[in-house]
Structures are given as C-alpha cells and as structure tokens.
Steps between C-alpha positions, in 0.01 A plus 500: 500500500167472303329306774609754770376787276163316454477449877569877557227584247250276679596660829454851351156414348408350845588819678320714236182293553517522872547876494222543227254318724592712813501823302169418322318462834625845599404638158143361534448652844668834413341516165148451624563767763613738227260403222736314260269289287765274359563332834161329479534368146386139486826356359719673752285393795468137382877473432567635853246269669627189315878563575420555863264198505777277364746596764253467786397151359864395474573593855194332638572167331875521545605534135826682413446778239581359151718799428710414815524136387608606154755744618656236736504238223674751276754568761570127554537469120752784517681298768443762770470395866369838634431857386847648482423715190534866446370799686160513340442124536605520865256786584213375302530165679513674839179698426308210369603211728548557875502253788202428727272223609268363235188619686613858476506485129165320469342760737648805315403356164149432625458848650627661193245280297218617720605858448472438121159334546379797712598742224280294269214551744573872574580595144372231261670488154316627197461346168558714196180622338432322163519716194167540317524304184 
C-alpha cells in the first residue's frame, strides 16, 4: 500500500510539472502582451527553460524521464502489473501518457522547446535590480 501511494505521488508530481511548464509558456506570452512584469523574472524563466530543456534532451537521446522510471519501479515494488488504481490515478495517467510513435513525441517536445526559446528571444527575462547598499 505504501509503495502504491508513493507511485501515485510521483505520478501526481509528474503531472503537476508537465502542466506547470505548459501553463508557464502561456503565462509568459499572455503576460508580456498584458504587461505583467512577473512573467519575465529571471528565476521563473530559467526554471521554465531548464525543465523544458531536460525533456527535449531526454527525448533526443532516448532517455526515459526519471520520474517515469521511479513511478514504474514503485509500482513493481507494490507488486502491481498495470495501472488499475482509482479514478484519479486512471485519469492522470491518461492525460500524461498516450500512445504514439516515438518521433511524434520527440518532434512535439522539440517544437515546444523552440517556442520556449523564442519567448526568451522575444521577451528576455530580467534580473532583479540590486538594492543600493
């Protein structure tokens, strides 16, 4: 039961990260069009670029995401063969993992990564001004 709960927690964290990266790109574009200064803060933009870069890099070299690997290992530890869990687990899994050829994923990750890089070019991040001391 503990291993399954940990696997579900990893799945949930994975989904939150995925949606955060997607929503962050939308926030950056919309925020710059609407004048929201926070969307160009250095830490926010670096975090966004790094998380996207990791996924693009993993897809290009054929590495499975460590969160996926951890979740699967926890499910094996829980002696689960598949993902028969509850409602939330079923739907989160359906949203995050879908079937398709590998090249489709690599292409979509790369195009999304390029969109992130384009936002850096179009609306560069700004470092906070240092306080006079």
